[in-house]
LODREN-124177 format. One record per residue (C-alpha): residue in one letter; x, z, y. Coordinates in pm, 1 decimal. Layout:
# residues N
MARMI / a / X / Z / Y
...
This chain:
# residues 400
MARMI / m / -863.7 / 2120.7 / 202.9
MARMI / s / -1166.8 / 2029.2 / -3.3
MARMI / s / -1267.7 / 1851.8 / 271.6
MARMI / l / -1024.3 / 1602.4 / 303.7
MARMI / p / -993.4 / 1290.4 / 129.5
MARMI / l / -762.1 / 1266.9 / -192.5
MARMI / a / -616.4 / 975.5 / -324.4
MARMI / l / -346.3 / 872.9 / -567.4
MARMI / y / -55.5 / 616.5 / -579.3
MARMI / v / 129.4 / 562.3 / -900.5
MARMI / h / 463.1 / 332.2 / -921.9
MARMI / l / 539.7 / 141.1 / -1152.7
MARMI / p / 932.4 / 77.7 / -1075.0
MARMI / w / 1020.6 / -250.9 / -1280.7
MARMI / c / 946.7 / -593.0 / -1204.3
MARMI / v / 1071.3 / -935.6 / -1363.7
MARMI / r / 1305.7 / -1000.3 / -1107.0
MARMI / k / 1438.2 / -860.1 / -738.7
MARMI / c / 1269.1 / -1026.2 / -455.9
MARMI / p / 1555.1 / -1125.6 / -215.3
MARMI / y / 1316.2 / -965.7 / 73.9
MARMI / c / 1231.0 / -630.8 / -104.8
MARMI / d / 1292.4 / -320.7 / -14.6
MARMI / f / 1073.1 / -87.3 / -213.2
MARMI / n / 1233.3 / 104.9 / -562.2
MARMI / s / 1201.4 / -179.4 / -775.2
MARMI / h / 1424.5 / -249.1 / -1078.2
MARMI / a / 1483.9 / -604.3 / -1266.3
MARMI / l / 1320.8 / -539.0 / -1597.6
MARMI / d / 1573.7 / -777.2 / -1806.3
MARMI / s / 1894.1 / -817.7 / -1643.9
MARMI / t / 1967.2 / -1135.4 / -1886.9
MARMI / g / 1748.7 / -1300.0 / -1575.3
MARMI / e / 1456.4 / -1345.4 / -1814.3
MARMI / t / 1134.4 / -1491.4 / -1565.8
MARMI / s / 887.8 / -1579.4 / -1830.1
MARMI / s / 551.7 / -1534.3 / -1680.4
MARMI / k / 447.8 / -1331.9 / -1987.3
MARMI / a / 710.9 / -1036.2 / -1955.4
MARMI / q / 560.9 / -719.2 / -2014.6
MARMI / l / 714.4 / -351.8 / -2047.9
MARMI / d / 813.9 / -278.1 / -2440.5
MARMI / a / 577.2 / -61.3 / -2579.6
MARMI / a / 808.2 / 230.7 / -2617.9
MARMI / t / 906.8 / 229.1 / -2281.5
MARMI / e / 549.8 / 153.1 / -2128.0
MARMI / k / 409.0 / 469.0 / -2385.9
MARMI / q / 743.1 / 694.1 / -2201.8
MARMI / y / 614.3 / 634.8 / -1917.2
MARMI / v / 226.2 / 688.4 / -1944.1
MARMI / q / 338.5 / 1003.3 / -2100.3
MARMI / a / 608.0 / 1102.9 / -1783.5
MARMI / l / 317.4 / 984.4 / -1517.5
MARMI / l / 97.3 / 1257.0 / -1712.0
MARMI / a / 383.1 / 1549.8 / -1710.5
MARMI / d / 422.6 / 1463.1 / -1366.1
MARMI / l / 80.7 / 1488.6 / -1281.6
MARMI / d / 101.8 / 1852.3 / -1444.2
MARMI / h / 340.5 / 1934.9 / -1234.3
MARMI / e / 225.4 / 1848.6 / -916.5
MARMI / l / -133.4 / 2064.3 / -1030.2
MARMI / r / 84.6 / 2339.7 / -1104.9
MARMI / a / 263.2 / 2369.3 / -775.6
MARMI / w / -84.3 / 2276.7 / -610.2
MARMI / p / -368.7 / 2385.8 / -816.7
MARMI / e / -631.2 / 2373.3 / -557.5
MARMI / v / -567.7 / 2001.5 / -591.4
MARMI / a / -749.8 / 2015.3 / -910.0
MARMI / e / -1118.3 / 2046.7 / -722.4
MARMI / r / -1090.3 / 1755.0 / -515.8
MARMI / p / -1243.0 / 1446.8 / -687.4
MARMI / l / -968.7 / 1170.3 / -615.8
MARMI / v / -1152.7 / 876.7 / -351.7
MARMI / s / -874.7 / 610.2 / -447.8
MARMI / i / -601.3 / 484.1 / -692.7
MARMI / f / -317.7 / 258.2 / -636.0
MARMI / f / -101.4 / 114.6 / -886.9
MARMI / g / 190.5 / -8.4 / -696.2
MARMI / g / 527.2 / -107.4 / -769.7
MARMI / g / 767.3 / -296.6 / -894.2
MARMI / t / 505.4 / -516.3 / -1081.8
MARMI / p / 214.7 / -271.5 / -1236.5
MARMI / s / 95.7 / -613.0 / -1436.8
MARMI / l / 386.3 / -547.5 / -1675.1
MARMI / m / 186.4 / -270.1 / -1851.9
MARMI / s / -44.5 / -354.6 / -2021.1
MARMI / p / -427.1 / -264.4 / -2044.7
MARMI / a / -362.0 / -46.6 / -2341.0
MARMI / g / -106.3 / 130.9 / -2139.5
MARMI / y / -377.4 / 194.7 / -1865.0
MARMI / q / -624.6 / 259.3 / -2098.9
MARMI / a / -400.3 / 604.2 / -2221.8
MARMI / f / -319.7 / 694.8 / -1851.3
MARMI / f / -680.7 / 695.6 / -1751.8
MARMI / a / -767.5 / 913.3 / -2049.7
MARMI / g / -536.8 / 1184.7 / -1966.4
MARMI / l / -598.8 / 1145.0 / -1539.2
MARMI / g / -945.6 / 1197.8 / -1669.3
MARMI / q / -919.8 / 1547.3 / -1854.6
MARMI / r / -729.9 / 1643.2 / -1544.0
MARMI / l / -873.4 / 1541.6 / -1230.3
MARMI / a / -1226.2 / 1388.7 / -1094.5
MARMI / l / -1351.2 / 1072.9 / -1003.6
MARMI / q / -1545.1 / 996.7 / -692.6
MARMI / d / -1833.0 / 764.6 / -827.2
MARMI / d / -1731.6 / 492.0 / -588.0
MARMI / c / -1352.3 / 519.3 / -657.6
MARMI / e / -1167.6 / 197.1 / -591.9
MARMI / i / -909.7 / 143.0 / -810.7
MARMI / t / -648.8 / -120.9 / -709.3
MARMI / l / -327.3 / -268.8 / -912.3
MARMI / e / -112.5 / -498.5 / -757.3
MARMI / a / -21.3 / -797.4 / -992.8
MARMI / n / 211.9 / -1066.5 / -966.7
MARMI / p / 73.8 / -1409.3 / -1051.7
MARMI / g / 385.6 / -1522.1 / -1230.8
MARMI / t / 324.6 / -1193.0 / -1478.1
MARMI / v / -1.5 / -1217.2 / -1555.6
MARMI / e / -307.2 / -1403.1 / -1782.1
MARMI / q / -666.3 / -1407.8 / -1771.8
MARMI / s / -687.9 / -1210.9 / -2116.9
MARMI / r / -473.8 / -926.2 / -1942.0
MARMI / f / -710.7 / -947.5 / -1611.8
MARMI / e / -989.9 / -907.9 / -1848.9
MARMI / g / -802.0 / -592.0 / -2005.1
MARMI / y / -723.6 / -418.6 / -1689.1
MARMI / r / -1092.7 / -460.0 / -1576.4
MARMI / q / -1241.1 / -301.6 / -1906.0
MARMI / a / -982.8 / -23.2 / -1850.4
MARMI / g / -1161.4 / 103.8 / -1544.4
MARMI / i / -935.0 / -95.9 / -1248.1
MARMI / n / -1191.5 / -236.3 / -1032.8
MARMI / r / -952.3 / -449.1 / -756.9
MARMI / l / -670.7 / -621.3 / -765.7
MARMI / s / -402.3 / -723.4 / -498.0
MARMI / m / -189.0 / -1009.1 / -608.5
MARMI / g / 189.0 / -1091.2 / -432.0
MARMI / v / 96.6 / -1453.6 / -377.7
MARMI / q / 305.0 / -1478.1 / -74.9
MARMI / s / 291.4 / -1851.9 / -31.8
MARMI / f / 152.7 / -2153.7 / -195.8
MARMI / a / 417.4 / -2387.1 / -104.1
MARMI / s / 710.6 / -2441.2 / -364.6
MARMI / e / 975.0 / -2463.7 / -93.9
MARMI / q / 853.7 / -2130.8 / 42.6
MARMI / l / 821.9 / -1980.7 / -274.8
MARMI / q / 1163.5 / -2082.9 / -387.2
MARMI / a / 1319.3 / -1969.5 / -67.8
MARMI / l / 1125.7 / -1593.4 / -111.1
MARMI / g / 1234.9 / -1637.3 / -504.3
MARMI / r / 976.0 / -1587.2 / -656.9
MARMI / i / 858.5 / -1678.1 / -989.6
MARMI / h / 542.1 / -1815.1 / -1021.6
MARMI / s / 401.9 / -2168.8 / -848.9
MARMI / g / 129.7 / -2212.8 / -587.2
MARMI / e / -102.5 / -2323.5 / -865.6
MARMI / e / -24.1 / -2063.0 / -1110.5
MARMI / a / -116.2 / -1814.6 / -799.0
MARMI / i / -464.2 / -2039.5 / -744.1
MARMI / l / -574.3 / -2012.6 / -1112.8
MARMI / a / -457.6 / -1622.8 / -1064.5
MARMI / a / -721.3 / -1581.4 / -846.6
MARMI / e / -992.2 / -1774.7 / -1082.0
MARMI / a / -894.3 / -1590.3 / -1389.9
MARMI / a / -909.6 / -1255.9 / -1158.1
MARMI / r / -1299.3 / -1384.5 / -1084.6
MARMI / q / -1382.3 / -1490.5 / -1435.0
MARMI / a / -1244.0 / -1172.1 / -1555.1
MARMI / g / -1495.6 / -950.2 / -1342.6
MARMI / f / -1281.3 / -891.2 / -1018.6
MARMI / d / -1544.6 / -974.8 / -723.7
MARMI / n / -1289.9 / -774.4 / -477.6
MARMI / f / -939.1 / -877.6 / -483.9
MARMI / n / -669.3 / -924.5 / -234.2
MARMI / l / -452.9 / -1180.3 / -141.7
MARMI / d / -80.8 / -1124.1 / -39.0
MARMI / l / 41.4 / -1364.9 / 200.0
MARMI / m / 375.9 / -1364.7 / 397.3
MARMI / h / 425.2 / -1582.0 / 698.1
MARMI / g / 727.4 / -1650.3 / 943.7
MARMI / l / 940.7 / -1784.0 / 592.4
MARMI / p / 1289.4 / -2000.0 / 587.4
MARMI / g / 1160.6 / -2306.4 / 722.0
MARMI / q / 820.5 / -2258.2 / 775.6
MARMI / t / 622.9 / -2427.6 / 1059.3
MARMI / p / 277.3 / -2343.9 / 1189.9
MARMI / e / 91.4 / -2612.9 / 1010.6
MARMI / l / 280.0 / -2509.0 / 696.1
MARMI / a / 139.8 / -2120.1 / 748.8
MARMI / l / -194.5 / -2264.7 / 813.8
MARMI / a / -151.4 / -2409.6 / 497.1
MARMI / d / -149.0 / -2129.7 / 304.7
MARMI / l / -418.4 / -1953.4 / 465.2
MARMI / q / -645.2 / -2210.1 / 423.4
MARMI / q / -549.7 / -2210.1 / 61.9
MARMI / a / -603.5 / -1856.1 / 27.1
MARMI / l / -960.9 / -1858.2 / 238.1
MARMI / a / -1072.2 / -2142.6 / -20.3
MARMI / l / -1052.3 / -1909.2 / -309.8
MARMI / k / -1260.3 / -1625.3 / -108.1
MARMI / p / -1128.3 / -1335.2 / -164.9
MARMI / r / -1264.0 / -1035.9 / -4.0
MARMI / h / -949.9 / -909.6 / 160.8
MARMI / i / -615.6 / -1075.2 / 275.0
MARMI / s / -281.7 / -928.2 / 410.3
MARMI / w / -120.4 / -1152.3 / 610.7
MARMI / y / 221.7 / -1022.5 / 750.4
MARMI / q / 547.3 / -1171.1 / 865.5
MARMI / l / 835.1 / -1140.0 / 695.2
MARMI / t / 1116.6 / -898.1 / 801.8
MARMI / l / 1470.4 / -839.5 / 697.9
MARMI / e / 1479.1 / -535.3 / 578.5
MARMI / p / 1848.7 / -332.1 / 514.2
MARMI / n / 1936.2 / -333.5 / 158.7
MARMI / t / 1799.3 / -619.8 / 51.1
MARMI / e / 1967.4 / -959.4 / -32.8
MARMI / f / 1824.5 / -1161.1 / 270.1
MARMI / f / 1965.7 / -854.1 / 502.7
MARMI / r / 2321.6 / -927.4 / 350.1
MARMI / r / 2262.6 / -1297.7 / 396.4
MARMI / p / 2000.0 / -1340.6 / 618.1
MARMI / p / 1832.1 / -1700.2 / 630.1
MARMI / r / 1744.3 / -1913.7 / 907.4
MARMI / l / 1385.5 / -1791.2 / 1007.1
MARMI / p / 1131.3 / -1939.6 / 1269.8
MARMI / d / 1192.6 / -1902.4 / 1628.4
MARMI / e / 1007.6 / -1654.1 / 1858.4
MARMI / e / 824.2 / -1920.1 / 2024.2
MARMI / v / 718.3 / -2028.5 / 1668.5
MARMI / l / 671.1 / -1686.8 / 1502.9
MARMI / v / 396.7 / -1630.0 / 1811.8
MARMI / d / 251.9 / -1956.9 / 1747.6
MARMI / i / 187.3 / -1900.5 / 1384.3
MARMI / q / 60.8 / -1538.6 / 1455.7
MARMI / d / -244.2 / -1680.2 / 1682.0
MARMI / a / -335.6 / -1961.7 / 1542.3
MARMI / g / -390.3 / -1736.9 / 1183.5
MARMI / a / -561.8 / -1496.4 / 1340.7
MARMI / a / -794.0 / -1768.7 / 1483.7
MARMI / l / -807.5 / -1883.4 / 1163.4
MARMI / l / -891.1 / -1568.4 / 969.3
MARMI / a / -1163.9 / -1439.7 / 1228.4
MARMI / e / -1353.2 / -1765.4 / 1227.4
MARMI / a / -1387.6 / -1735.3 / 843.5
MARMI / g / -1511.6 / -1421.6 / 902.2
MARMI / y / -1227.0 / -1161.6 / 799.2
MARMI / a / -1208.0 / -895.6 / 1034.8
MARMI / n / -829.8 / -763.7 / 1166.6
MARMI / y / -905.3 / -409.9 / 1132.4
MARMI / e / -548.8 / -276.3 / 1025.4
MARMI / v / -212.9 / -440.9 / 1223.0
MARMI / s / -196.6 / -690.9 / 861.4
MARMI / a / -507.6 / -641.8 / 696.3
MARMI / y / -808.2 / -903.8 / 730.5
MARMI / a / -1164.3 / -817.6 / 528.5
MARMI / q / -1533.5 / -922.5 / 469.5
MARMI / p / -1745.2 / -641.0 / 570.9
MARMI / g / -1727.3 / -335.0 / 390.8
MARMI / y / -1456.9 / -476.1 / 192.3
MARMI / q / -1128.6 / -287.3 / 401.5
MARMI / a / -893.8 / -152.0 / 152.6
MARMI / r / -1032.4 / 230.1 / 110.1
MARMI / h / -663.8 / 335.7 / -25.2
MARMI / n / -516.0 / 201.6 / 269.4
MARMI / l / -753.1 / 340.8 / 495.6
MARMI / n / -695.9 / 689.9 / 357.5
MARMI / y / -329.0 / 671.3 / 457.4
MARMI / w / -424.4 / 561.7 / 799.1
MARMI / q / -635.2 / 822.1 / 835.9
MARMI / f / -400.0 / 1078.8 / 744.3
MARMI / g / -566.7 / 1209.6 / 426.8
MARMI / d / -399.0 / 1339.8 / 137.2
MARMI / y / -233.9 / 1170.3 / -164.4
MARMI / l / -85.8 / 1222.8 / -471.1
MARMI / g / 206.3 / 1060.6 / -577.8
MARMI / l / 342.3 / 1017.8 / -931.5
MARMI / g / 630.2 / 750.6 / -1093.0
MARMI / a / 967.6 / 717.0 / -967.3
MARMI / g / 996.6 / 715.8 / -643.2
MARMI / a / 656.2 / 811.0 / -541.7
MARMI / h / 568.2 / 981.8 / -243.2
MARMI / g / 277.3 / 1204.0 / -161.8
MARMI / k / 165.0 / 1442.9 / 98.8
MARMI / l / -47.8 / 1694.7 / 35.8
MARMI / t / -230.3 / 1994.8 / 279.1
MARMI / r / -325.6 / 2329.0 / 230.3
MARMI / q / -464.8 / 2625.2 / 412.3
MARMI / q / -182.2 / 2891.2 / 471.9
MARMI / a / -200.3 / 3125.0 / 792.6
MARMI / n / 143.9 / 3120.7 / 878.5
MARMI / q / 137.2 / 2740.3 / 955.1
MARMI / p / 92.2 / 2569.2 / 1255.8
MARMI / g / -306.0 / 2565.9 / 1305.1
MARMI / g / -352.5 / 2736.8 / 935.4
MARMI / l / -229.6 / 2404.3 / 733.0
MARMI / l / 97.0 / 2377.4 / 551.8
MARMI / i / 128.1 / 1966.2 / 532.7
MARMI / e / 375.6 / 1904.8 / 257.0
MARMI / r / 565.2 / 1563.4 / 177.3
MARMI / r / 680.6 / 1536.8 / -180.5
MARMI / w / 889.2 / 1244.0 / -344.3
MARMI / k / 987.2 / 1202.5 / -695.3
MARMI / t / 1350.4 / 1096.6 / -828.9
MARMI / r / 1391.9 / 677.9 / -778.6
MARMI / q / 1608.1 / 598.9 / -1094.0
MARMI / p / 1307.7 / 501.3 / -1382.5
MARMI / q / 1593.1 / 600.8 / -1648.3
MARMI / a / 1654.2 / 930.4 / -1392.8
MARMI / y / 1295.1 / 942.5 / -1413.2
MARMI / l / 1192.0 / 903.9 / -1797.8
MARMI / s / 1509.2 / 1174.4 / -1859.7
MARMI / r / 1351.2 / 1443.6 / -1683.5
MARMI / l / 1038.1 / 1409.2 / -1951.2
MARMI / l / 1297.6 / 1471.8 / -2227.2
MARMI / e / 1426.9 / 1734.2 / -2084.8
MARMI / g / 1109.5 / 1890.6 / -1963.0
MARMI / r / 1194.4 / 1896.6 / -1594.5
MARMI / d / 925.9 / 1881.0 / -1315.2
MARMI / f / 998.4 / 1502.2 / -1109.9
MARMI / l / 1037.4 / 1621.8 / -776.1
MARMI / a / 1371.1 / 1491.7 / -579.5
MARMI / g / 1261.9 / 1663.3 / -234.8
MARMI / s / 969.2 / 1805.5 / -22.4
MARMI / e / 965.5 / 1858.5 / 347.6
MARMI / s / 677.7 / 1993.4 / 554.2
MARMI / v / 567.4 / 1839.0 / 858.6
MARMI / t / 623.7 / 2039.4 / 1136.5
MARMI / q / 432.5 / 2101.1 / 1447.8
MARMI / d / 647.8 / 1862.2 / 1635.1
MARMI / q / 590.3 / 1614.0 / 1395.9
MARMI / r / 252.4 / 1622.9 / 1386.3
MARMI / p / 131.6 / 1457.2 / 1641.4
MARMI / v / 346.0 / 1124.6 / 1584.1
MARMI / e / 282.2 / 1092.7 / 1250.5
MARMI / f / -82.0 / 1109.4 / 1273.5
MARMI / m / -79.6 / 866.2 / 1583.4
MARMI / m / 182.3 / 629.9 / 1360.1
MARMI / n / -88.3 / 581.2 / 1066.1
MARMI / a / -433.2 / 570.7 / 1296.2
MARMI / l / -331.2 / 375.9 / 1599.5
MARMI / r / -277.1 / 89.6 / 1300.7
MARMI / l / -640.4 / 60.5 / 1309.0
MARMI / r / -745.6 / -180.0 / 1552.9
MARMI / e / -1081.8 / 66.6 / 1566.2
MARMI / g / -881.4 / 376.5 / 1532.6
MARMI / v / -1008.8 / 722.7 / 1418.2
MARMI / a / -1275.2 / 952.6 / 1501.4
MARMI / a / -1109.1 / 1233.0 / 1754.7
MARMI / e / -1292.6 / 1552.3 / 1560.5
MARMI / i / -1062.1 / 1466.9 / 1252.1
MARMI / y / -752.6 / 1486.0 / 1479.9
MARMI / n / -786.5 / 1871.1 / 1443.0
MARMI / q / -920.4 / 1871.1 / 1118.0
MARMI / r / -574.7 / 1678.3 / 938.5
MARMI / t / -328.7 / 1825.6 / 1164.7
MARMI / g / -440.6 / 2196.9 / 1257.5
MARMI / l / -354.8 / 2113.8 / 1630.9
MARMI / p / -587.7 / 2130.3 / 1942.4
MARMI / l / -671.0 / 1756.5 / 2084.5
MARMI / t / -650.8 / 1918.3 / 2376.4
MARMI / d / -310.7 / 1937.1 / 2367.8
MARMI / l / -265.7 / 1590.4 / 2368.3
MARMI / q / -467.0 / 1503.0 / 2660.2
MARMI / p / -233.4 / 1476.0 / 2968.8
MARMI / l / -100.8 / 1183.6 / 2769.1
MARMI / l / -386.0 / 1028.9 / 2658.3
MARMI / d / -495.4 / 989.8 / 3034.0
MARMI / k / -168.8 / 875.6 / 3119.9
MARMI / l / -205.0 / 565.4 / 2842.4
MARMI / r / -572.1 / 548.5 / 3009.1
MARMI / q / -423.1 / 494.6 / 3329.0
MARMI / q / -136.1 / 265.8 / 3196.0
MARMI / g / -456.4 / 60.4 / 3099.7
MARMI / l / -360.5 / 70.1 / 2698.7
MARMI / w / -589.7 / 378.0 / 2566.5
MARMI / t / -986.5 / 339.9 / 2500.1
MARMI / d / -1231.8 / 508.5 / 2719.2
MARMI / q / -1439.5 / 632.9 / 2442.9
MARMI / q / -1393.7 / 1017.0 / 2453.1
MARMI / d / -1520.9 / 1052.6 / 2092.8
MARMI / c / -1216.5 / 798.8 / 1992.9
MARMI / l / -863.6 / 840.2 / 1955.3
MARMI / a / -762.1 / 404.8 / 2009.1
MARMI / c / -536.3 / 185.3 / 2184.3
MARMI / n / -777.5 / -65.7 / 2333.5
MARMI / e / -707.4 / -452.7 / 2291.0
MARMI / l / -402.6 / -442.0 / 2522.8
MARMI / g / -246.4 / -122.2 / 2398.3
MARMI / w / -293.8 / -278.8 / 2049.4
MARMI / l / -72.0 / -544.7 / 2150.4
MARMI / w / 176.0 / -293.5 / 2269.4
MARMI / l / 181.5 / -45.7 / 1971.0
MARMI / n / 512.5 / 53.8 / 1986.0
MARMI / k / 547.6 / 102.4 / 2355.3
MARMI / v / 206.2 / 354.3 / 2280.5
MARMI / l / 371.0 / 505.4 / 2003.9
MARMI / e / 695.9 / 610.7 / 2201.3
MARMI / e / 491.6 / 803.5 / 2401.3
MARMI / f / 413.7 / 1032.8 / 2138.3
MARMI / l / 742.6 / 1104.4 / 2027.0
């Protein structure tokens, strides 16, 4: 499957403090409650974790040797808070990675950074290490909202972080913003967006706060804006972003022309990706005659707890916690759950390439969606029309 794009996701599981809304695999770095904006991994743990990541990659390449022939189109360091690891740690990782896999010349390499844990000297170091895109978890610029979200940075620090990123040579960076926050009015939500736009990021991720299971907010829910206010926020914010030249190319993603997040596009287009690190997930495809359409599509995930992950290194064991094949029945809905998040959808021809299934099997369902006024009339494209995009969950239910 050399023609299928291959990306790499690397998970750094530590953060300074667990946010009450976060359901990601993240673990507080310091159990004493340390919240210094200059916190970082200790040198010994960092070195060991880099060694574990490279050993994890070695196990993946032994299980899927054909992957070594495919250059990486993108790399994403997520967390947790990846900016807790030093530039030297990333340099060591890239040195080992380069001995194992090739990178496409224009490979997009993104690092998630928390404005409360970084400073300009580290940004410069990340840029020198080879990272060419930052994604900063701002969430809000308002003190009251930041406090409600348990964030450890201030709005001023977020502004300074964006300016420091540009000074360090990051022309391409994303700002993460949330809306529908406790006590938030449409005016406050728009003020956050206006401040973000003033910083001129290439990309803005703007999404509504949801209360996820296994979070502090789910156990003790804060009072959130009612549905009418949420609709007003969404409509006014989307209009403001469009007016500023940011296209809403994915459900919660807005970008200037040519700056869509390529790593995320690979997910939505049902591409392949390796997953390294504690709790990381991956998806890989290979040709195999006894599988539907001649393709084996496998999802793989790694052990979640950081110490258990590091123990695998010391014990010389692989890091795999589990794997499963994506069955013939699962493939249409998994493909569409990703592809239809994109406003423009995907080229019809990649459905067969990436699922191994003939698109003709779905034709009666696509005709039904067209008759309901929810599907595009373009035959060479798989996409909802404007109404279908607004009723995306209803459309996806049809593929179950």
